[in-house]
DSSP file (Angstrom, degrees, kcal/mol; ACC not computed):
  #  RESIDUE AA STRUCTURE BP1 BP2  ACC     N-H-->O    O-->H-N    N-H-->O    O-->H-N    TCO  KAPPA ALPHA  PHI   PSI    X-CA   Y-CA   Z-CA
    1    1 A S              0   0    0      0, 0.0     3,-0.3     0, 0.0     4,-0.1   0.000 360.0 360.0 360.0 142.2    6.0   19.2    3.6
    2    2 A L    >>  +     0   0    0      1,-0.2     4,-2.4     2,-0.1     3,-0.8   0.401 360.0 104.5 -95.8   0.4    4.2   16.0    4.6
    3    3 A S  H 3> S+     0   0    0      1,-0.3     4,-2.7     2,-0.2     5,-0.2   0.853  76.6  52.9 -54.9 -41.2    7.3   13.8    4.4
    4    4 A K  H 3> S+     0   0    0     -3,-0.3     4,-1.5     1,-0.2    -1,-0.3   0.848 111.4  47.1 -66.8 -31.6    7.8   13.5    8.1
    5    5 A Y  H <> S+     0   0    0     -3,-0.8     4,-1.9     2,-0.2    -2,-0.2   0.897 111.6  49.5 -75.3 -40.7    4.3   12.3    8.6
    6    6 A V  H  X S+     0   0    0     -4,-2.4     4,-2.7     1,-0.2    -2,-0.2   0.919 109.5  53.3 -61.0 -42.6    4.5    9.8    5.8
    7    7 A A  H  X S+     0   0    0     -4,-2.7     4,-2.3    -5,-0.2    -1,-0.2   0.881 106.1  53.2 -60.8 -38.8    7.8    8.6    7.3
    8    8 A E  H  X S+     0   0    0     -4,-1.5     4,-1.6     2,-0.2    -1,-0.2   0.911 111.0  46.3 -61.7 -42.6    6.0    8.1   10.7
    9    9 A V  H  X S+     0   0    0     -4,-1.9     4,-2.1     2,-0.2    -2,-0.2   0.917 111.2  51.2 -67.1 -43.6    3.3    6.0    9.0
   10   10 A I  H  X S+     0   0    0     -4,-2.7     4,-2.7     1,-0.2    -2,-0.2   0.892 106.3  55.7 -61.0 -39.6    5.9    3.9    7.0
   11   11 A K  H  X S+     0   0    0     -4,-2.3     4,-2.6     1,-0.2    -1,-0.2   0.902 106.7  50.2 -59.6 -41.3    7.8    3.3   10.3
   12   12 A I  H  X S+     0   0    0     -4,-1.6     4,-1.6     2,-0.2    -1,-0.2   0.912 110.4  49.9 -63.4 -42.7    4.6    1.8   11.8
   13   13 A F  H  <>S+     0   0    0     -4,-2.1     5,-2.4     1,-0.2     4,-0.5   0.919 112.3  47.8 -61.4 -43.4    4.1   -0.4    8.7
   14   14 A E  H ><5S+     0   0    0     -4,-2.7     3,-1.3     1,-0.2    -2,-0.2   0.919 109.4  51.9 -64.8 -43.7    7.7   -1.6    9.0
   15   15 A E  H 3<5S+     0   0    0     -4,-2.6    -1,-0.2     1,-0.3    -2,-0.2   0.815 109.4  51.3 -62.9 -29.4    7.4   -2.3   12.7
   16   16 A A  T 3<5S-     0   0    0     -4,-1.6    -1,-0.3    -5,-0.2    -2,-0.2   0.544 114.1-120.1 -83.3  -7.5    4.3   -4.4   12.0
   17   17 A G  T < 5 +     0   0    0     -3,-1.3    -3,-0.2    -4,-0.5     2,-0.2   0.738  54.6 162.4  76.3  22.9    6.1   -6.4    9.3
   18   18 A L      < -     0   0    0     -5,-2.4     2,-0.6    -6,-0.2    -1,-0.2  -0.494  43.5-123.8 -77.4 145.0    3.8   -5.3    6.5
   19   19 A N  E     +A   30   0A   0     11,-1.0    11,-2.7    -2,-0.2     2,-0.3  -0.792  48.9 164.3 -81.1 121.5    4.7   -5.7    2.9
   20   20 A Y  E     -A   29   0A   0     -2,-0.6     2,-0.4     9,-0.2     9,-0.2  -0.928  33.4-153.7-140.1 161.8    4.3   -2.2    1.5
   21   21 A E  E     -A   28   0A   0      7,-2.5     7,-2.5    -2,-0.3     2,-0.4  -0.938  14.3-149.3-139.4 116.3    5.3    0.0   -1.5
   22   22 A L  E     +A   27   0A   0     -2,-0.4     5,-0.2     5,-0.2    -2,-0.0  -0.681  23.8 172.3 -82.2 133.2    5.6    3.7   -1.2
   23   23 A N  E >   -A   26   0A   0      3,-3.1     3,-1.2    -2,-0.4    -2,-0.0  -0.848  48.4 -93.0-134.1 173.3    4.7    5.7   -4.3
   24   24 A P  T 3  S+     0   0    0      0, 0.0     3,-0.1     0, 0.0    -2,-0.0   0.741 123.2  38.3 -61.5 -23.1    4.3    9.4   -5.2
   25   25 A M  T 3  S-     0   0    0      1,-0.2     2,-0.3     0, 0.0    -3,-0.0   0.381 127.9 -48.3-110.7   3.6    0.5    9.3   -4.6
   26   26 A G  E <   -A   23   0A   0     -3,-1.2    -3,-3.1     2,-0.0     2,-0.4  -0.993  62.6 -73.9 161.6-161.7    0.2    7.0   -1.6
   27   27 A T  E     -A   22   0A   0     -2,-0.3     2,-0.5    -5,-0.2    -5,-0.2  -0.998  26.6-149.3-137.2 131.0    1.3    3.7   -0.1
   28   28 A V  E     -A   21   0A   0     -7,-2.5    -7,-2.5    -2,-0.4     2,-0.4  -0.864  19.6-172.3 -97.8 129.2    0.1    0.2   -1.1
   29   29 A I  E     -A   20   0A   0     -2,-0.5     2,-0.4    -9,-0.2    -9,-0.2  -0.928   5.8-158.4-122.2 150.8    0.1   -2.4    1.8
   30   30 A E  E     +A   19   0A   0    -11,-2.7   -11,-1.0    -2,-0.4     2,-0.3  -0.941  35.3  91.1-126.1 147.8   -0.5   -6.1    1.6
   31   31 A G  S    S-     0   0    0     -2,-0.4     2,-0.2   -13,-0.1    -2,-0.0  -0.910  70.9 -48.1 157.8-178.2   -1.5   -8.6    4.3
   32   32 A E    >>  -     0   0    0     -2,-0.3     4,-2.7     1,-0.1     3,-1.2  -0.503  52.7-113.1 -80.1 150.5   -4.5  -10.3    5.9
   33   33 A W  H 3> S+     0   0    0      1,-0.3     4,-2.5     2,-0.2    -1,-0.1   0.896 116.0  48.9 -47.8 -53.3   -7.4   -8.2    7.1
   34   34 A D  H 34 S+     0   0    0      1,-0.2    -1,-0.3     2,-0.2    -2,-0.0   0.698 115.2  46.3 -67.9 -18.3   -6.9   -8.8   10.8
   35   35 A Q  H <> S+     0   0    0     -3,-1.2     4,-0.7     2,-0.1    -1,-0.2   0.863 117.3  40.6 -85.5 -42.3   -3.2   -7.9   10.4
   36   36 A I  H  X S+     0   0    0     -4,-2.7     4,-2.4     1,-0.2     3,-0.5   0.917 103.8  61.4 -77.6 -45.7   -3.7   -4.7    8.3
   37   37 A M  H  X S+     0   0    0     -4,-2.5     4,-2.2     1,-0.3     5,-0.2   0.878 104.5  47.2 -59.0 -44.4   -6.7   -3.0    9.9
   38   38 A P  H  > S+     0   0    0      0, 0.0     4,-2.3     0, 0.0    -1,-0.3   0.859 112.5  52.1 -64.2 -30.9   -5.2   -2.5   13.4
   39   39 A V  H  X S+     0   0    0     -4,-0.7     4,-2.5    -3,-0.5    -2,-0.2   0.898 107.9  50.5 -71.1 -40.2   -2.0   -1.1   11.8
   40   40 A I  H  X S+     0   0    0     -4,-2.4     4,-2.6     2,-0.2    -1,-0.2   0.928 111.4  49.1 -61.2 -44.2   -4.0    1.3    9.7
   41   41 A K  H  X S+     0   0    0     -4,-2.2     4,-2.7    -5,-0.2     5,-0.2   0.922 110.5  50.4 -60.9 -44.0   -5.8    2.5   12.8
   42   42 A K  H  X S+     0   0    0     -4,-2.3     4,-2.1     1,-0.2    -1,-0.2   0.915 111.9  47.5 -60.8 -43.5   -2.5    2.9   14.7
   43   43 A A  H  X S+     0   0    0     -4,-2.5     4,-1.3     2,-0.2    -1,-0.2   0.912 112.0  50.2 -64.6 -42.8   -1.0    4.9   11.8
   44   44 A H  H  X S+     0   0    0     -4,-2.6     4,-0.8     1,-0.2     3,-0.4   0.935 113.7  44.6 -60.1 -48.3   -4.1    7.1   11.6
   45   45 A E  H  X S+     0   0    0     -4,-2.7     4,-1.9     1,-0.2     3,-0.4   0.831 103.9  64.7 -67.7 -32.8   -4.1    7.8   15.3
   46   46 A R  H  X S+     0   0    0     -4,-2.1     4,-1.4     1,-0.2    -1,-0.2   0.867  96.1  58.0 -60.1 -36.2   -0.3    8.4   15.4
   47   47 A L  H  <>S+     0   0    0     -4,-1.3     5,-2.0    -3,-0.4    -1,-0.2   0.884 105.6  48.8 -63.6 -38.0   -0.7   11.5   13.2
   48   48 A F  H ><5S+     0   0    0     -4,-0.8     3,-1.8    -3,-0.4    -1,-0.2   0.886 106.3  57.1 -66.7 -38.0   -3.1   13.0   15.8
   49   49 A E  H 3<5S+     0   0    0     -4,-1.9    -1,-0.2     1,-0.3    -2,-0.2   0.815 102.4  56.6 -60.3 -29.2   -0.5   12.3   18.5
   50   50 A L  T 3<5S-     0   0    0     -4,-1.4    -1,-0.3    -5,-0.2    -2,-0.2   0.450 128.4 -98.0 -83.0  -0.4    2.0   14.3   16.4
   51   51 A G  T < 5S+     0   0    0     -3,-1.8    -3,-0.2     1,-0.3     2,-0.2   0.466  71.7 148.7 100.5   1.7   -0.3   17.3   16.6
   52   52 A V      < -     0   0    0     -5,-2.0    -1,-0.3     1,-0.1     3,-0.1  -0.507  32.0-160.5 -67.5 136.3   -2.0   17.0   13.2
   53   53 A T  S    S+     0   0    0      1,-0.3     2,-0.4    -2,-0.2    -1,-0.1   0.620  73.6  32.3 -97.0 -14.1   -5.6   18.4   13.5
   54   54 A R        -     0   0    0     -7,-0.1     2,-0.4     2,-0.0    -1,-0.3  -0.970  63.8-176.9-146.0 128.2   -7.1   16.8   10.5
   55   55 A V        -     0   0    0     -2,-0.4     2,-0.6    -3,-0.1   -11,-0.0  -0.988   8.4-164.3-127.1 131.7   -6.3   13.4    8.9
   56   56 A S        -     0   0    0     -2,-0.4     2,-0.6     2,-0.0    -2,-0.0  -0.965   9.0-173.6-115.1 115.6   -7.7   11.9    5.8
   57   57 A T        -     0   0    0     -2,-0.6     2,-0.6     2,-0.0    -2,-0.0  -0.944   5.1-164.1-112.6 117.4   -7.1    8.2    5.4
   58   58 A L        -     0   0    0     -2,-0.6     2,-0.5     2,-0.0    -2,-0.0  -0.891   6.8-170.7-103.1 122.3   -8.2    6.7    2.1
   59   59 A I        -     0   0    0     -2,-0.6     2,-0.5     2,-0.0    -2,-0.0  -0.959   8.0-176.2-118.1 123.5   -8.5    2.9    2.1
   60   60 A K        -     0   0    0     -2,-0.5     2,-0.5     2,-0.0    -2,-0.0  -0.983  14.3-157.2-116.0 124.1   -9.0    0.9   -1.1
   61   61 A I        -     0   0    0     -2,-0.5     2,-0.6     2,-0.1    -2,-0.0  -0.892  14.8-172.5-110.8 127.2   -9.4   -2.8   -0.5
   62   62 A D        +     0   0    0     -2,-0.5     2,-0.7     2,-0.1    -2,-0.0  -0.935  14.6 179.8-113.9 103.4   -8.8   -5.5   -3.1
   63   63 A D        +     0   0    0     -2,-0.6     2,-0.5   -30,-0.0    -2,-0.1  -0.863   3.9 173.3-114.5  98.6  -10.0   -8.8   -1.5
   64   64 A R        +     0   0    0     -2,-0.7     5,-0.2     5,-0.1    -2,-0.1  -0.911   7.3 172.9-108.1 129.7   -9.5  -11.8   -3.7
   65   65 A R        +     0   0    0     -2,-0.5    -1,-0.1     1,-0.1     3,-0.1   0.499  64.7  72.5-116.8  -6.6  -10.3  -15.2   -2.2
   66   66 A D  S    S-     0   0    0      1,-0.3     2,-0.3     0, 0.0    -1,-0.1   0.766 115.0  -4.0 -82.6 -23.3  -10.1  -17.6   -5.1
   67   67 A K  S    S-     0   0    0      2,-0.0     2,-0.6     0, 0.0    -1,-0.3  -0.979  77.7 -99.5-160.7 159.3   -6.3  -17.4   -5.3
   68   68 A K        +     0   0    0     -2,-0.3     2,-0.4    -3,-0.1    -3,-0.1  -0.733  41.3 175.0 -87.4 122.5   -3.4  -15.5   -3.8
   69   69 A V        -     0   0    0     -2,-0.6     2,-0.2    -5,-0.2    -5,-0.1  -0.996  13.9-154.5-129.9 127.5   -2.2  -12.6   -5.9
   70   70 A R    >>  -     0   0    0     -2,-0.4     4,-1.5     1,-0.1     3,-0.6  -0.580  31.7-108.5 -97.2 163.3    0.4  -10.1   -4.8
   71   71 A K  H 3> S+     0   0    0      1,-0.3     4,-1.8     2,-0.2     5,-0.2   0.870 120.3  56.3 -58.4 -37.3    0.8   -6.5   -6.0
   72   72 A E  H 3> S+     0   0    0      1,-0.2     4,-2.4     2,-0.2    -1,-0.3   0.845 102.3  56.6 -63.3 -34.0    4.0   -7.5   -7.9
   73   73 A D  H <> S+     0   0    0     -3,-0.6     4,-2.0     2,-0.2    -1,-0.2   0.887 105.4  50.8 -64.9 -38.8    2.0  -10.2   -9.8
   74   74 A K  H  X S+     0   0    0     -4,-1.5     4,-1.6     2,-0.2    -2,-0.2   0.916 111.7  46.7 -65.6 -43.1   -0.5   -7.6  -11.0
   75   75 A V  H  X S+     0   0    0     -4,-1.8     4,-2.2     1,-0.2    -2,-0.2   0.920 111.6  50.9 -64.9 -44.2    2.3   -5.3  -12.3
   76   76 A E  H  X S+     0   0    0     -4,-2.4     4,-2.5     1,-0.2    -1,-0.2   0.860 104.7  58.2 -63.3 -35.2    4.0   -8.3  -14.0
   77   77 A S  H  X S+     0   0    0     -4,-2.0     4,-1.9     2,-0.2    -1,-0.2   0.915 108.2  45.4 -61.0 -43.3    0.8   -9.3  -15.7
   78   78 A V  H  X S+     0   0    0     -4,-1.6     4,-2.4     2,-0.2    -2,-0.2   0.913 112.4  51.1 -65.9 -42.9    0.6   -5.8  -17.3
   79   79 A R  H  X S+     0   0    0     -4,-2.2     4,-2.5     1,-0.2    -2,-0.2   0.884 108.1  52.7 -62.3 -38.2    4.2   -5.9  -18.3
   80   80 A R  H  X S+     0   0    0     -4,-2.5     4,-2.2     2,-0.2    -1,-0.2   0.924 109.3  48.7 -63.2 -44.8    3.7   -9.4  -19.9
   81   81 A V  H  X S+     0   0    0     -4,-1.9     4,-2.5     1,-0.2    -2,-0.2   0.908 110.8  51.3 -62.2 -41.8    0.8   -8.1  -22.0
   82   82 A L  H  X S+     0   0    0     -4,-2.4     4,-2.7     2,-0.2     5,-0.2   0.919 108.5  51.0 -61.1 -43.6    2.9   -5.1  -23.1
   83   83 A R  H  X S+     0   0    0     -4,-2.5     4,-2.3     1,-0.2    -1,-0.2   0.915 111.1  48.8 -59.8 -42.0    5.7   -7.4  -24.2
   84   84 A E  H  X S+     0   0    0     -4,-2.2     4,-1.5     2,-0.2    -1,-0.2   0.906 111.0  50.2 -64.2 -41.5    3.3   -9.5  -26.2
   85   85 A M  H  X S+     0   0    0     -4,-2.5     4,-0.9     1,-0.2    -2,-0.2   0.931 113.3  45.0 -62.5 -46.0    1.8   -6.3  -27.8
   86   86 A Y  H  X S+     0   0    0     -4,-2.7     4,-0.6     1,-0.2     3,-0.3   0.850 110.1  54.4 -68.8 -34.0    5.3   -5.0  -28.8
   87   87 A S  H  < S+     0   0    0     -4,-2.3     3,-0.4    -5,-0.2    -1,-0.2   0.816 105.6  53.8 -70.8 -28.0    6.4   -8.4  -30.1
   88   88 A Q  H  < S+     0   0    0     -4,-1.5    -1,-0.2     1,-0.2    -2,-0.2   0.734 100.3  61.9 -75.3 -22.8    3.4   -8.6  -32.4
   89   89 A E  H  <        0   0    0     -4,-0.9    -1,-0.2    -3,-0.3    -2,-0.2   0.722 360.0 360.0 -74.3 -21.0    4.2   -5.2  -33.9
   90   90 A K     <        0   0    0     -4,-0.6    -1,-0.2    -3,-0.4    -2,-0.1   0.468 360.0 360.0 -80.5 360.0    7.6   -6.4  -35.2
């Protein structure tokens, strides 16, 4: 099980004060570039400190600069569209 390693990484995110959301396929984190990148590096390195011999860190960056959008806003936008779609069916 990888749960103990995921928990170690989540602990690092929490200690750094990052806004994060754990899901079955990964973890979404939010914050400014200079805040997030050192924390990702720390989490990556922590796994080696725990004796892991191979670590794969996948980083997907969504960098929007014209306005501030949080992960919750994106989800709510989809839910709003769904509500509109279902209300039109009635």
